[in-house]
N, C-alpha and C positions, 0 to 999 in steps of 0.2 A: 248572745245570751250569756256566755261564760267568759271567764278571764282570758282563756286561750283564744277564743273566737275574737275577742276585742283586740288582743295583741296582733293576731294575724290580719285583721282588717286594717289596723294602722300601718303595719309593715307593708301591706300590699300596695300602698300608695307610694312607697319609697322605691326608687330605681334599684334593681337587683345588684348593680355594681357598688352601691353605697350602703349595703347592709350585710351583716354577718349574724347567723343564727346558730345557737348551740343549745344542747339539752342540759349540759353541765360543764363546769370548769374546775380544774384543780387549783390549788393555792398559788402555784408559780406560773401557770400557763400564760397569763397575760404578759408577764415579763419577757417571755421568749418568743413573742410574735414578731413579725417583721416590723422594722422601724416605722413604716408608713401604712401598715395594715389597718390601723384603726383611725387614721387621721380623717376627720370630717365624715365619719361613718356612723351607722347605727349598729350597736352591739345588742342583740336580743338574746336573752336567756330564758328558756321555757319555764323554769321554776326557780324561785329564790333559794330554795333548799339546795339546788344543784350548784349554786354559786356561793354557798356559805363560806367555804374555805378561801374563796377569792375576794371576799368582801373588802379586805384591806386594800388590795390592788384597785378595786373598783372605786373606793373612796378617794384614793390618791389620784386616779385618773380624772375624777370630777374636780377635785380641788386644785391640782397642779396642772392639769391638762397634758401630762406626760408621765411616763414611768421609767425608772432606771434601776438596774440591779448589778452588783458586782458578784461574779461567780467564779469558782475555781475550775480549771480544766487542764488537760494535758496539751503542751505545746507539740504540734504535729512533727516538728523537726527534732527537738531535743528529748521529748517524752517527759520533761519536767512539768510539775504543776505550776500554772501561771494564772493570774487573775484576768478574767475577761469582763468587759463592761457591755451590757445590753441595754438599749434604749428603745422605747416605744413612744411615738409622738401622738398626741391628741390634737385637738379636742375630739371627743366622741359623745354621742348620745347613747344612753343605756336604758334598755327596756327590760323590766322584770315582771313576772307574775307570781302571786303567792296566795295561799289560803290562810296563812298565819295571822294571828291577831297581834302578837308581840314581835316586832322586827327591830333590827339594829338601828337605834336612834341616830347614830352618826351618818348612816347611809340614808335614812329617811329624810333628814332635814336638807338633803341635797336633791330630793325627789319631788315630783308632783304625783299625787296619788289619785287614781280614778277608781271608784268603787262600782262594782257591777250592780245594776238595777235588779233587785230581786222581788219587786212589787208584783201584785196580782195583775195590775194593768199592763205591765211589761210582758208578763206571761201570755195575756190575751193577745197582745200585739204580735208576739212571736207565733202563736197558733194561727193568727190571721195570715201572716206572711207565709207560713208553711203550707197552708191550704192554697193560697194564691200561687205558690210555686208549682203546683200541679196543673195549673190552667195554661191556656195559650199565652195569656199575658205573662205568666211566670216564665215560660220558655223564652219569650222575647226579652224579658228582663235579664235572664242569665246570659244571653248572647250580647246584650247591650253592656253588661257589667264589664266584660273584658275590654271593650273599647274605651269605656270611661276611665278605667284604671290605667290603661296605657296612656291616655291623654294626660292624666295627672302626673304620671311618671315622666313623661316628656316635658311637661311644664316645669318640673323640678330641675330637669337637666338644663333648662334655659336660664336658670337663676345664676346671677353673677356674684362673685365674692366681693361685695361692696361693704363699706363701713356704713353704719346707721347713726345718724345724729338726731337727737331729740331736742328740738328748739323749745319745747314746753317743759323740759325736765325740771327746771327750777320752780315751776308752779305746781308740780305734782305733789300729792300728799299721801301719807301712809301711816298706819298706826305705829306709834313708837313707845308704847307703854312697857314693853319687855324686850330683853336682848334677843329673844328668839326671832323677832320680826326683822332683824338685820339681814338674815339670809332670805327671808320671805320677800323683803323689799327688792333684793337683787333678782329674785325669780319674777317678780312683777315687771321690773324694768326690762328684763330679758324677754318677757312675753311680748312687750310692745315692740322690741327690736325684731323679733321673729315675724310678727305680723307685717311690719313695715317692709322687711326684706322680701317677704313673699309677694308683696304688691309692687315690687320695684319697677315693673314694666309700665306702671301708671304714674311713675314719679320721674321728675327731672334728675338726671345724674349730674351732681355738682362736683366741683373740685376746689381744693384749698392747698396752700403751701404750708407744710409743717416740717420744721427742721431741715429746710432745703430739699424736701421731697414733696412732690405733688400727689395728694391722695384723693381718691374719688369716693363720694358718699351720696346717700340719699337722705332725705329728711322724713322723720315720722310725722304723721298728720293727726289731727284731732280724732278722725274716724278710727285710726289705729288704737288710740288710747281708749276710745269708747268700747271697741270690741275686746280689748285686753281686760277692761273692767268686767265685762260680761263673763269672759272665760275664767278670770281669776276667781269670780264668785263660785264657780263650779269646783275648782280644784284647791283653792285656798280659803274658801268661804265657810260660812256657818249658817245655821237655820235657827229661827226663834223656837223651834220645837225642842232645842236642847235646854231651854229654860223651864223650870217648874211653873205651873200656871200662876201662882201668886207672885213669883219673882218677875214674870213677864208683865203681869198687871202693874206692878210697881214701876217697871221700866217705862211703860206707856204713860203713867201718871207723871213721872219725872220729865219725860220728853215733852209732854203738854205744858208743864210748868216752865221749862227752860225756853221753849219756843215762844211762849207768850211774853216772858220777861225780856228776851232778846229783841223781840219786835217793839216792845214798849220802850226799851232803853236804846234801841237802834245800835246794837252791837253784834259782833260775830259770836257764834256759839262757842268757838274755841277759847274765847276770852272771858266767858261767863263762869263764875264760880258760885257754888251754893253749899249750904251746910246741912247737916242732918236735922238740925232744929227747923230749918225752913221747909224741908220735906215733911217733917212731922206735923208742922202747922198746916201744910197744904193738904195732906192726906188723912190726918187724924189717926194714923197708925201708931200702935204702941212702940216704945223705944226698943224693947227686946226683939220684937218682930222685925222692926226696921233694920236693926243691926245685922240680923241673919241674912236678910235679902240684899242689903247693900253690900255686905261682904261677898256674896255670891256674884253680884254684878261687877264688883271690882276684880275678883279672881278671874272672871270670864272676859274682862277687858271692855265691858260696856261703859264702865266708869273709870276715871283715873283720879287718884288722890293727889292733891297738891298741898304744899305747905312745908314748913320747917326751914325755909331759907329767908334771909332778911329781905323785906320789901315785897314779899308774896303773901297773899291772903290764903289761910288754910281753908280747904274745902274740896268739893268734888267738881270734876269736869265731865260732862256728858259727851262721850265719843259717838254714841249711837245717834243716827239722824233719821230714823223712821223707816229704815230699810226692812225688807222681808215680811211686811205685814200681809202681803199677798201669798205667802208660803214659799217664795223663792229664796234661794241661798244668796248670801251677800258677804262682802268683805268690808270690815269697818275701816273708816278713815280715808277712803279713796276720793279723789277729786271728782266733783260733778262736771262732766264734760260739757253740759249745756251752759253752765256758768262760765266755763273756759272759752267757749265760742263767743259768748257775749263780751267777755273781757277782751278777746282778741280784736273783735270788730270795734270795740270802744277805743283801743289803742291806735288802730289804723283803719279808718273807714274806707280808704282807697283800696285796701287789699281785698281781692275777690275771695269768697269762701271756697272750701274744698270742692263743692259741686256748684259753684256760682255760675251765672250766665254771662259774666263779663270778666275781663282781666284788666287791671290798671297798674301803673307803676307804683311801687311801694318799697320801703326799705326792707332788704332781706332780713329774715329772722336769724340767720347765721351768716358769717362773713361773706363777702362778695365772691363770685366765681372767678378763679384765677385765669388769666389769659396765657397763651403760649409764648414761647420765645424768651423766657427768662433765663438768664445765665445761672449756672450752678444749681439748677433744679433738676432732680431726677424724677421720672414718672413711675409711680407705684403701679405694677401690673402693666408695664410698658408693652405695647404691641397688641393689647386687648382693645378692640373696638367696643365702645360702650353700648353699641346696638347689636353685638354678636353674642352668641351663647358662650358660657364658660365651658372649659373642657370637662369631659366626663369625670365624675368623682368629686366635682365642686358643686355643692348644693346648698340648701338652706341652712345647713349646720355650720357653714364656714363663716367665721367672724362674728358670731353672736355671743351675747352674754350668757353666763351660766343660769339655768333655770331649775326649778324644783319645787317641792312643797312638803308640808307636814302630813302625818298619817291621819286619814279619816277614821276617827274612832268609832267603834261599834259595828263596823261592817266586816264580816268575816272573809268575804272573797273580794279581791280587787286587783288592780294593776298599778304598779309603781313605775313611773317613767322618769328616770333621772335625767335632768336636763343636760344637754350638751352645750357646746359653744358654737 
């Protein structure tokens, strides 16, 4: 129901040895932790206000994946002041909760933000669950909960520190209208990596020789990208409700016009440009009214303005592709995984699908698996059987890309989960 309950529910699935929980942190506290105390761990802080003085260290930990500080202290033998260097290794996942509306932007753009659902429907669902908790079924659920949580913790302990290779990375798309999306793009790619790593037991562990060293990896699948798109919509996405009614109506009219013209001309939407005059002719809206709503659509990145360079036609590009009409949140510019599936089967009809009923030989999407016995090649993680569990402390946070998101405006209570590696 609340932000603290949400954080506790998330943390409960993480093995105890892989998380550290604090009510508050001083400005220098992170620098003086043990060198490996945070490595591949989850650092949870109850309130963002309690970590305000440590925000600089938290940002460094996310950006650099490590912390270092030079501090003066007495030499135990001579008593003279000398400089000591302290290092703390990452990467680490950071979880914060807050009720504040205005937060440190530099920290937020490294985070994924989850807002607590404060709707009446959610309150009804909570009341229903509270009543059910008093029944025999509720007693059974409480006893079953401990078993399920333990099962999830043990599943995480079985995850191995493998690299993730995305064979479809070059075909992925993401909104590029502003510099802010550079970090959001990394969050999206990291989300795909996380999902693929969590499903590693269903994937073949492959190997390749890189710089004389054999590395082991798994490949991300289309189903990982599909799930990442759904989850990204919740934490990186937007809703059509953010648009005023008239602006939303203009967006739908433009989308209808662009779709029809692209079908008629047999061209991709991303290649189609249109002018304000064409929109005015199609909608019969006044020029002043049109300018106001078009500017709003550009500011909110539903439209992109092109022009000013030699060889390019001045005009607008429609980034919106009809998402969110059912009320769901969405992220602009993501690849349609259905089209990707069709494209894959078009390239190689012999390759079985992710859940296909047959398997046939086909060219690998990433380089061939390396055989053993090559001279001068060292094995990364030598001694680890690919079918055995990783040692305690190595979990899903090992070897992943940085993840995070921007702040969900207008929600007073929420949970900011800064992405780890």
